[in-house]
Every structure is written in structure tokens, then in C-alpha cells.
C-alpha positions in Angstrom: 109.6 120.0 90.5 107.8 117.9 87.9 108.2 114.3 89.1 109.4 112.1 91.9 111.0 108.8 91.4 111.0 106.7 94.6 112.0 103.1 95.4 111.1 103.6 99.1 109.2 106.4 100.6 108.6 106.8 104.4 106.2 109.1 106.0 106.7 109.2 109.8 105.4 111.0 112.8 102.0 112.2 111.9 100.4 114.0 114.9 96.7 114.7 114.8 95.2 117.3 117.1 91.4 117.3 117.1 88.5 117.9 119.4 86.5 115.2 117.7 86.6 112.4 115.1 88.2 113.3 111.8 88.6 111.7 108.4 91.9 110.8 106.6 91.5 109.7 103.1 92.5 109.9 99.5 90.4 111.4 96.8 88.7 108.1 95.7 87.3 107.2 99.1 87.1 110.6 100.8 83.3 111.0 100.5 82.7 107.3 101.2 83.9 107.7 104.8 82.5 111.1 105.8 81.3 111.3 109.4 79.5 114.1 111.1 81.7 115.2 114.0 81.0 117.7 116.7 80.5 121.3 115.4 84.2 122.0 114.9 87.1 119.5 114.5 90.8 120.2 113.9 93.7 118.1 112.9 97.4 119.0 112.5 99.6 116.6 110.4 103.4 116.7 110.1 105.1 114.3 107.8 108.7 113.4 106.9 109.6 111.9 103.5 112.7 110.1 102.3 113.2 109.1 98.7 115.6 107.0 96.7 117.5 110.1 95.4 118.4 110.8 99.1 116.1 113.8 99.2 114.4 114.6 102.5 111.2 116.6 102.7 108.7 117.7 105.3 105.0 118.5 104.9 102.7 120.2 107.4 98.9 120.4 107.1 96.2 121.9 109.3 92.7 120.8 108.5 89.4 122.1 110.1 86.0 120.4 109.6 82.6 122.0 110.3 79.6 119.9 109.4 79.7 119.2 105.6 82.6 121.8 105.2 86.3 121.4 105.5 89.3 123.8 105.0 93.0 123.2 105.1 96.3 125.0 104.9 99.6 123.3 104.3 103.3 123.7 103.5 105.7 121.4 101.7 109.5 121.9 101.8 112.3 119.7 100.5 116.1 119.9 101.3 116.6 120.8 97.6 115.0 124.1 98.4 111.6 123.5 96.7 108.8 124.9 98.8 105.1 125.2 98.2 102.2 126.4 100.3 98.6 125.5 99.8 95.0 126.3 100.9 91.9 124.3 100.1 88.1 123.9 100.7 85.9 120.9 100.4 82.1 120.5 100.6 80.2 117.2 101.1 76.6 117.3 100.0 74.1 114.5 100.6 72.0 113.6 97.6 69.0 111.3 97.0 71.3 108.8 95.3 74.2 109.1 97.7 76.7 111.9 98.2 78.7 114.5 96.2 82.1 115.9 97.3 83.5 118.9 95.6 86.8 120.6 96.4 89.2 123.4 95.3 92.8 124.1 96.1 95.2 127.0 95.5 99.0 126.8 95.9 102.0 129.0 95.5 103.8 128.9 92.1 100.4 129.6 90.5 98.7 126.3 91.0 94.8 126.0 90.9 92.9 122.7 91.0 89.6 121.2 91.7 87.7 117.9 91.8 84.2 116.4 92.1 83.6 112.9 93.3 80.2 111.1 93.6 79.2 108.2 95.7 76.2 106.4 94.1 74.5 104.1 96.6 74.3 103.8 100.4 75.8 100.7 102.2 77.3 99.4 98.9 78.2 102.0 96.3 79.9 103.1 93.2 82.6 105.9 93.1 82.9 108.2 90.1 85.0 111.4 90.0 86.8 113.9 87.9 89.8 116.2 88.7 91.2 119.1 86.8 94.1 121.6 87.3 95.8 124.4 85.4 98.8 122.2 85.0 101.2 124.4 87.1 103.7 122.5 89.1 102.4 121.0 92.3 104.4 118.6 94.4 102.0 115.7 94.9 103.0 113.2 97.6 100.1 110.7 96.9 101.3 109.4 93.5 97.8 109.8 92.1 97.4 111.4 88.7 95.0 114.3 89.4 94.0 115.5 86.0 92.1 112.3 86.0 89.0 110.2 86.4 88.1 108.1 89.4 86.1 105.0 89.3 85.5 102.1 91.8 83.3 100.4 94.3 83.0 100.3 98.0 81.1 98.8 100.9 80.4 99.6 104.6 78.6 96.4 105.5 80.7 93.6 103.9 82.7 93.2 107.2 81.5 94.5 110.6 83.1 97.8 111.7 84.9 97.9 108.4 84.7 99.9 105.2 86.3 98.6 102.0 87.1 100.4 98.8 88.6 99.3 95.4 89.1 102.2 93.0 91.4 103.5 90.3 92.6 107.0 89.5 93.5 107.4 85.8 95.1 110.2 83.8 92.6 111.4 81.2 94.3 114.6 80.0 98.1 114.4 79.7 98.4 111.1 77.8 100.9 109.7 80.3 99.0 106.4 80.8 99.4 106.9 84.5 96.9 104.9 86.5 97.0 103.9 90.2 94.6 101.3 91.7 94.0 101.3 95.5 92.6 98.7 97.8 91.7 100.4 101.0 90.5 98.6 104.2 89.4 100.8 107.1 88.7 99.2 110.5 87.2 101.1 113.5 87.3 98.7 116.4 86.1 101.3 118.9 85.2 105.0 119.0 88.3 107.2 118.4 90.4 104.4 117.0 90.9 103.5 113.4 93.2 101.3 111.4 93.6 101.9 107.6 95.4 99.8 105.1 96.0 101.1 101.6 97.6 98.8 99.0 98.3 100.4 95.6 99.8 99.7 92.3 100.8 102.3 89.7 102.0 102.4 86.1 102.6 105.0 83.5 105.1 107.5 82.1 106.8 110.4 83.8 107.7 113.4 81.7 107.9 111.3 78.5 110.2 108.7 79.9 109.9 105.0 79.6 106.8 103.6 81.4 107.4 102.5 85.0 105.5 100.5 87.5 105.4 100.5 91.2 103.6 99.0 94.2 103.3 100.3 97.7 101.3 100.5 100.9 100.2 103.1 103.5 98.9 102.2 106.9 97.8 105.2 109.1 96.5 104.4 112.6 94.5 106.8 114.7 94.4 106.3 118.4 92.0 107.6 121.0 92.9 110.9 122.7 96.0 110.8 124.9 96.2 112.0 128.5 96.7 115.5 127.1 93.5 115.3 125.1 95.0 114.9 121.7 94.4 111.9 119.4 97.5 110.7 117.7 97.8 109.5 114.1 100.9 107.5 113.0 101.4 106.7 109.3 104.0 104.7 107.4 104.1 104.7 103.6 106.4 102.7 101.4 106.7 102.1 97.7 108.6 99.3 95.9 110.3 99.6 92.5 110.0 103.0 90.7 107.0 105.1 91.6 106.1 108.4 89.8 104.3 111.4 91.2 102.3 113.7 89.1 103.2 117.1 87.7 99.9 118.6 89.0 97.8 117.9 92.0 94.0 117.8 92.4 91.8 120.2 94.2 91.3 117.8 97.0 93.8 117.5 99.8 94.8 113.8 100.1 96.5 114.1 103.5 93.3 114.2 105.6 
């Protein structure tokens, strides 16, 4: 599976199970919103995707955070029969000038990938990153090119209880011209509750075809723990016009 063309993509029914706060983010703003939860935090995420070619797919991901360390294991399967499992590790290291996040991921079908992203600054910061893979097939649901560079800006103090990020992820290896720009607004009105709005625009080629463009949005919402003690995350994702996914994914797991 080398590419995905979508005019509308829906991700529904994400259930998070955690004993503490947890982060959900894409590669560009993953380190910019790191929190230090209680010693161990878990989250399970299940997603259902529907694309314009009438293909249905499901994705399941279990993530564990312990201090500055995170690990995950996941499985993607589509009704066409494509299936891929993955495991990954991420480390977030405070530095005098900000923070550095490095990650690595292995997947079935021979995929290996990794990424490094730096936050330069404190309340207001720059984002710079690099991702590399071995170019084996990896079904990427985030639409970001991952053999790529990341650059952008962010702020935690521009609006009270709100973090804002503006960043781009651009292919710098495969000459596809793929670039996706995100505007992410994350609001935390109270402990255990978070609203995230991700608006994005992408352009570039897919497998040598004519260049395409697409826009979309993602809006996950995390609620406080329910009566059974489990916080619930609901996410909807949609893309207009033709969006392309990448042949290879990064080392970082975007479905946090």
C-alpha cells in the first residue's frame, strides 16, 4: 500500500484509557506539549477510517508513558486485507535551550523509521525536526510526509490555558514536493479536559502522479474520567478535495 487518496476521511470512536493525563499530538507539536504525568500512564486508542474509494479500515494503538519515556504498540487493518503491526519508543529530554524529542519505530513488512524534533525556547519557541525511514511501505494515516523536515513556531502564553502551533512538514528526500502545514490550537479549560483543533493544508505528488492539493481538520476532545475511571477521547478527522498519504512513516507515532 503506497498511497491513499481521500476526499473525506472520518476517524470515530477513540477511547482513551489512562490513569493520568496523557498527550495526543502530531510530530510537529509533540514535544511542545509534553506534560509530566504520574509515574505511569496508559492510553488505548481505537479508530475507524472511511475513504473515498469505499475502503474501510481500523487502527488500534496502546501507548504507555513513564516520565520522559513513552512506548506504543499498534495494529492497522483495512478491508482490502492490508495489515501492519508496529512498535515504537520516544524519549523527551530537557535541554538548556528547550527540549529534544527523539523516537524510533519498527513495523511489519520490514519498516524502520526515526525522527528527532527540537523545541528552541520556553513559553514562545521554534520547532525544528528531521525524520528518516528505510522507505519500506508504511500505511500512514496522518498525511504528513515523514522523510522530511519540520519547521514552525509555537506559544503557550499567547492565550490563557491555550497552546498554539503553526508548523510545516516537508518532504526533503523523495522529490515529491509534498508539504503539509498545520495550525493547531489546544485548549485545556480544566484538569483532565482538552480540546484540540488541527487545520491543515497539503500539496504534492503521489507516486509520480499529477500534483494534488487538500485541506482538512482534526478535532480530538479528551474528557475527564468517567464514572468507571476512564477518560474518553473522541476524534473526528475530515479532508476535502484529494489528500495523499505518504509511502513511508516516521519514527514517531502520530496517534498519541
